[in-house]
C-alpha positions in Angstrom: 104.3 134.4 95.6 102.5 131.1 95.8 104.2 128.0 94.3 102.4 124.7 94.2 104.8 121.9 94.9 103.7 118.5 93.8 105.2 115.4 95.4 105.1 112.6 92.9 106.8 109.4 94.1 106.2 106.0 95.5 105.5 102.8 93.7 101.8 102.5 94.6 102.3 98.8 95.4 98.8 98.3 96.6 97.5 99.1 93.1 99.5 96.4 91.4 99.3 95.1 88.6 98.3 98.5 87.1 100.7 100.5 89.2 104.2 99.4 88.9 107.6 100.8 89.8 108.3 101.8 86.2 104.9 103.6 85.9 103.4 104.1 89.3 100.1 105.3 90.7 100.3 109.0 89.6 100.3 107.8 86.0 97.4 105.4 86.3 94.4 106.3 84.1 91.1 106.5 85.9 87.7 105.6 84.5 87.5 109.0 82.8 90.8 108.4 80.9 92.7 111.0 83.0 95.7 110.3 85.3 95.9 111.4 89.0 99.0 113.5 88.2 97.2 115.3 85.4 94.3 116.1 87.7 96.8 117.4 90.3 98.5 119.6 87.8 95.2 121.2 86.7 94.3 121.7 90.4 97.6 123.4 90.9 97.0 125.6 87.9 93.7 126.7 89.4 95.3 128.2 92.5 95.1 132.0 92.4 98.4 133.8 92.3 100.4 130.7 91.4 103.6 131.8 89.6 105.0 128.4 88.6 104.6 124.7 89.5 107.4 122.6 91.0 107.3 118.8 90.7 109.5 116.8 93.1 109.9 113.3 91.7 112.3 110.5 90.8 114.6 111.3 87.9 113.2 108.2 86.1 109.7 109.8 86.0 110.9 113.1 84.5 109.8 112.5 80.9 106.6 110.8 81.8 105.6 113.8 84.0 106.5 116.2 81.2 104.2 114.3 78.9 101.3 114.5 81.4 101.9 118.3 81.8 101.9 118.9 78.1 99.1 116.4 77.3 96.5 116.4 80.1 97.2 119.6 82.0 98.2 121.9 79.1 99.8 124.1 81.7 100.6 127.7 80.8 102.7 128.4 83.9 106.4 127.5 84.0 107.0 123.9 85.1 110.1 123.1 87.1 111.4 119.8 88.4 113.5 118.7 91.3 114.7 115.2 90.5 115.6 112.7 93.3 118.1 110.0 92.6 116.4 107.8 95.2 113.3 108.1 97.4 113.9 109.5 100.8 110.3 110.2 102.1 108.6 113.5 102.4 110.8 115.5 104.8 114.0 115.4 102.6 111.9 116.1 99.4 110.0 119.1 100.9 113.2 120.5 102.5 115.2 120.3 99.3 112.3 122.0 97.5 112.3 124.8 100.1 116.0 125.3 99.7 115.6 125.4 95.9 112.7 128.0 96.1 114.7 130.1 98.6 117.6 130.3 96.3 115.4 131.3 93.3 112.5 133.3 94.9 113.6 134.3 98.5 112.3 133.5 102.0 108.8 134.8 101.5 107.8 132.4 98.8 104.8 130.3 99.9 104.8 126.6 99.2 101.5 124.8 98.7 102.5 121.1 98.9 100.2 118.6 97.1 100.4 114.9 96.6 100.1 113.5 93.1 98.0 110.5 94.1 95.0 112.3 95.8 91.7 112.7 94.0 89.8 116.0 94.6 86.7 116.6 92.5 85.5 120.0 93.8 88.4 122.2 92.6 86.6 125.4 93.5 86.3 124.4 97.1 89.9 123.3 97.1 91.0 126.7 95.8 89.0 128.5 98.5 90.7 126.4 101.2 94.1 127.0 99.6 93.5 130.7 99.9 92.6 130.3 103.6 95.8 128.2 104.1 98.0 130.8 102.3 96.7 133.6 104.6 97.7 131.5 107.6 101.1 130.7 106.1 101.8 134.4 105.6 100.9 134.9 109.3 103.7 132.5 110.2 101.9 129.2 110.6 102.9 125.8 109.3 99.5 124.8 107.8 98.1 121.3 107.1 94.7 120.4 105.6 92.4 118.2 107.7 89.8 116.0 106.1 86.6 115.6 108.2 86.3 111.9 108.8 83.4 110.0 107.4 84.1 106.7 109.1 86.5 105.2 111.6 89.4 104.8 109.2 92.4 103.0 110.7 94.7 103.5 107.8 95.1 107.3 108.2 96.8 109.4 110.9 94.6 112.0 112.6 95.0 115.7 113.6 93.5 117.0 116.8 92.3 120.6 116.5 92.9 123.0 119.3 91.7 126.7 119.7 90.3 128.5 116.7 92.5 131.2 115.0 90.8 134.6 115.0 89.7 135.8 111.6 90.2 132.3 110.1 88.5 129.0 109.7 91.7 127.4 110.8 92.6 126.0 114.2 95.8 125.6 116.1 96.9 121.9 116.1 96.9 120.4 119.6 98.3 117.0 118.5 98.9 114.3 115.9 97.6 110.8 116.4 99.2 107.8 114.7 97.0 105.3 112.7 94.6 104.3 115.5 92.7 101.1 116.4 89.1 101.2 115.3 87.9 101.8 118.9 90.1 104.9 119.2 89.0 106.2 115.8 85.3 105.9 116.8 86.1 107.8 120.0 87.7 110.7 118.1 84.9 110.9 115.6 82.3 111.0 118.5 84.3 113.7 120.3 84.6 115.9 117.2 87.5 118.2 116.5 89.6 115.4 114.8 90.5 115.2 111.2 92.3 112.8 108.9 95.8 113.9 108.1 95.7 114.6 104.3 99.5 115.0 103.8 99.0 118.4 102.1 100.7 121.5 103.5 101.2 125.3 103.1 104.0 127.4 104.6 106.5 130.1 103.8 109.9 128.9 102.9 111.5 130.8 105.8 109.1 129.3 108.4 109.7 125.7 107.2 113.5 126.1 107.2 113.3 127.7 110.7 111.3 124.7 111.9 114.0 122.4 110.6 116.7 124.5 112.2 115.0 124.3 115.6 113.7 120.6 115.5 116.0 118.9 113.0 119.2 120.9 112.7 121.4 118.0 111.6 119.0 117.2 108.7 118.9 120.9 107.7 122.7 121.0 107.6 123.0 117.9 105.5 120.3 119.2 103.1 122.1 122.6 102.7 125.3 120.6 101.8 123.3 118.6 99.3 121.8 121.8 97.8 125.3 123.3 97.5 126.4 120.2 95.5 123.1 120.4 93.4 122.7 124.1 92.6 125.5 124.4 90.1 124.1 121.6 87.9 120.6 123.1 87.7 119.1 123.9 84.3 116.1 126.1 83.3 113.9 123.0 83.3 115.1 121.0 86.3 117.6 120.5 89.2 118.9 116.9 89.5 119.8 116.3 93.2 123.3 115.3 94.0 123.1 111.5 94.6 126.1 111.2 97.0 125.0 113.9 99.5 121.3 113.1 99.2 121.8 109.5 100.3 123.0 110.9 103.7 119.6 112.5 104.5 117.3 110.4 106.8 114.3 108.6 105.4 111.6 110.4 107.4 108.3 112.0 106.9 107.7 115.8 107.3 105.2 115.0 110.1 107.9 113.1 112.2 110.6 115.6 111.4 109.0 118.9 112.2 105.2 119.1 112.1 104.6 117.0 115.3 107.2 119.1 117.2 106.5 122.6 116.1 104.2 124.9 118.1 103.0 127.1 115.2 101.1 124.4 113.3 97.6 125.1 112.1 94.9 123.0 110.4 92.4 124.1 107.8 89.3 121.8 107.8 88.7 120.8 104.2 85.5 121.8 102.5 86.5 119.8 99.4 86.0 116.1 98.8 89.1 114.0 99.1 90.1 110.5 98.3 93.4 108.9 99.0 93.4 106.4 96.1 95.4 103.8 98.1 93.8 100.5 97.3 91.7 98.7 94.7 88.7 98.9 97.0 89.1 102.7 97.3 89.4 103.0 93.5 86.3 100.8 93.0 84.3 103.1 95.3 84.8 105.9 92.7 82.5 104.1 90.3 78.7 104.0 90.5 77.6 100.4 91.4 74.8 98.5 89.6 71.8 97.1 91.5 73.8 94.2 92.8 76.7 96.3 94.0 79.0 95.4 91.1 81.4 97.9 89.5 83.5 97.5 86.4 85.8 99.2 84.0 86.5 97.9 80.5 84.7 95.1 78.7 83.1 93.2 81.6 80.0 90.9 82.0 78.8 90.0 85.4 76.1 87.3 85.9 74.8 86.4 89.3 77.7 88.2 91.0 77.5 90.6 93.9 79.7 93.4 95.2 82.5 92.7 92.8 84.9 95.1 91.0 86.3 94.0 87.7 88.8 96.0 85.6 90.1 94.8 82.2 92.4 96.6 79.9 92.1 94.8 76.6 89.9 91.7 76.7 86.5 90.6 77.8 86.2 89.4 81.4 83.1 87.5 82.6 82.1 86.6 86.2 79.5 84.1 87.2 78.1 83.7 90.7 80.9 85.5 92.6 80.7 87.6 95.7 83.0 90.3 97.1 85.9 89.9 94.7 88.3 92.4 93.0 89.6 91.2 89.7 92.2 93.3 87.8 93.3 92.0 84.4 96.3 93.4 82.5 98.0 92.0 79.4 100.7 90.3 81.5 99.3 89.9 85.0 96.0 89.0 86.7 95.0 89.9 90.3 92.1 88.1 92.0 91.5 89.3 95.6 88.7 89.4 98.2 87.6 92.9 98.5 88.6 93.0 102.2 92.2 92.0 101.4 93.2 94.6 98.9 95.5 96.4 101.3 97.7 93.3 101.2 98.5 93.5 97.5 101.8 95.0 98.4 102.9 91.6 99.8 102.5 90.2 96.3 104.8 92.9 95.0 107.3 92.2 97.7 107.5 88.6 96.7 107.8 89.4 93.0 110.6 91.8 93.7 112.4 89.3 96.0 112.2 86.7 93.2 113.4 89.1 90.5 110.2 88.8 88.5 110.0 91.7 86.1 106.3 92.4 86.5 106.9 94.2 89.8 108.5 96.9 87.8 107.5 96.9 84.1 104.3 96.5 82.1 104.2 94.7 78.8 104.0 98.2 77.4 107.0 100.2 78.7 107.2 104.0 78.6 110.5 105.6 77.4 111.4 109.2 76.9 111.0 108.8 73.1 107.7 106.8 73.2 106.8 103.2 74.1 107.5 99.6 73.3 105.3 96.6 73.9 106.4 93.0 74.0 104.0 91.1 71.8 105.6 87.7 72.0 108.8 86.2 73.5 110.3 82.7 73.5 113.8 81.1 73.3 116.0 83.1 71.0 113.4 85.6 69.7 111.3 88.5 70.9 108.7 90.6 69.0 108.0 94.2 69.9 105.7 97.0 68.8 107.6 100.3 69.0 106.0 103.7 68.9 108.2 106.8 68.5 106.9 110.3 69.2 107.3 113.0 66.4 110.8 114.5 66.5 112.0 111.9 69.0 115.1 109.8 68.8 116.4 106.6 70.4 120.0 106.5 71.5 122.9 105.7 69.2 123.5 102.1 70.5 124.8 98.6 69.9 123.8 95.1 71.1 126.4 92.3 71.6 124.0 89.3 71.5 121.1 90.1 69.3 120.2 91.2 65.8 117.1 93.1 64.9 114.7 93.3 61.9 112.6 96.6 61.7 109.4 96.8 59.8 107.7 100.2 59.5 103.9 100.0 60.0 103.1 103.7 59.8 105.1 106.9 59.6 108.7 107.4 58.4 111.8 106.2 60.2 115.3 107.7 59.9 117.6 104.8 60.5 121.3 104.9 61.2 122.8 101.5 60.5 126.6 101.4 60.8 127.9 104.0 58.4 124.5 104.3 56.5 121.7 106.7 57.2 118.5 106.0 55.4 114.7 106.7 55.4 112.5 103.7 55.8 108.8 104.2 54.8 105.6 102.3 55.6 105.7 98.7 54.5 109.5 98.7 54.2 112.1 97.1 56.5 115.7 97.0 57.4 118.1 94.7 59.2 120.5 95.6 62.1 123.2 92.9 62.6 124.5 92.3 66.2 127.5 94.6 66.9 126.4 97.4 64.5 125.9 100.9 65.9 122.4 102.0 65.1 119.8 104.6 65.8 116.1 105.1 65.2 114.5 108.5 64.7 111.1 109.9 63.8 111.6 112.9 61.5 107.8 113.2 60.9 104.9 115.0 62.5 102.9 111.8 63.2 103.8 108.9 65.5 106.1 106.3 64.0 104.9 102.7 64.5 107.1 99.7 63.7 107.5 96.0 64.5 110.9 94.9 65.8 111.9 91.2 65.6 114.9 90.4 67.8 116.8 87.2 67.5 119.9 86.0 69.3 121.3 84.0 72.2 120.4 86.7 74.8 117.5 89.2 74.5 117.6 91.1 77.9 117.1 94.8 78.0 120.5 95.2 79.6 122.3 94.1 76.4 122.6 97.7 75.2 125.7 100.0 74.9 124.7 103.7 74.4 127.2 105.9 72.6 125.0 109.1 72.3 121.6 109.9 73.8 119.6 113.1 73.7 118.0 112.2 77.1 121.3 111.9 79.0 121.2 108.1 79.5 124.8 107.5 78.4 127.3 106.9 81.1 
């Protein structure tokens, strides 16, 4: 039994302002309109013999991930979730996934661990390499995928291949090398037999757990306690990891925890293309340049500029006589960077977070389980939002202490609970919610409900909300 396990976490801070904590890199749309997570789901569905797909992600991304599965992937296999209360790196995530799969499918289940933020175009070649890795995993190896290096990259770890494995394209791994200096990277490329560490793996559940038992027994013991506290609360759709015991697991990568210590590690050299979309420069390289080396996405005009990448979401951006710049324009934030400094964007995010600026976390359009809201305008004592509610979806039954709300339906039909009244509000009609009233908004129709909300009051923060009932489990 082969089970693709997708790791979908991290804030993608080097791709700010498009990637943010509330909607990180896996949910970013590329130039073809698809997300990295959607492409990863379809890649997982292409694997021969896959029986289900397991996504390990933060609980805050559960509904967004389901939307991608149903919209972009249109997956026919069962989709399960293992939801983390906090990020604890790849070792705790993969180990908890192994314990879950052992409980449900037994020790012989084979995990194919994929990252949600990798881009692979040649799916057929990927599937062929996955078959090769699965065969090695069934032979008792802990398998990783090695990417043949194309240049002396200093931002990746490397894998040194040892002897070949009979009857396979794989090699035993003789060592892992940390992110090297450029001189060392050049030496490894010249010597051959070295690969970029892709962060993708394949192994039997029993072999991975045995590796933890031998090389990280305390971590395995803590994870087993965590699983015991988690298992009883699992539903058919997901398991939500127990927060108290999970916090005790170390923040460590799977490489540090076991892969670099085990003696049964193999590497399969990748025949597929691979891009770690880790910076704006890497993302720009996916787009064909014009004759002056410029690349763009959105409505962009470049005059007399060279080697620039410009991305705009909803307005025209024009450049004049610029060289080697990256310009990323979103409705509420603008990034201008030299193309050689894009790895440092995370420092901007660190400063925004330290100062409490909301743009490190949220976009102007914010995803919610029921749909989205967009802040159109905000000033002292008022805020105007555009709210879009999915068919059949419902906001929580809630109340605000400090603000009242006017709702104007633009399209669709709203079912509104306002105090003791329940009413239908049609297109071009409105209703008023006084501060202190319990209220709820629902979409009973089959089309999206679009409405404008005008808030007024002394305090308009998103934390002025008391939930009494919620179909998405957000009440305390």
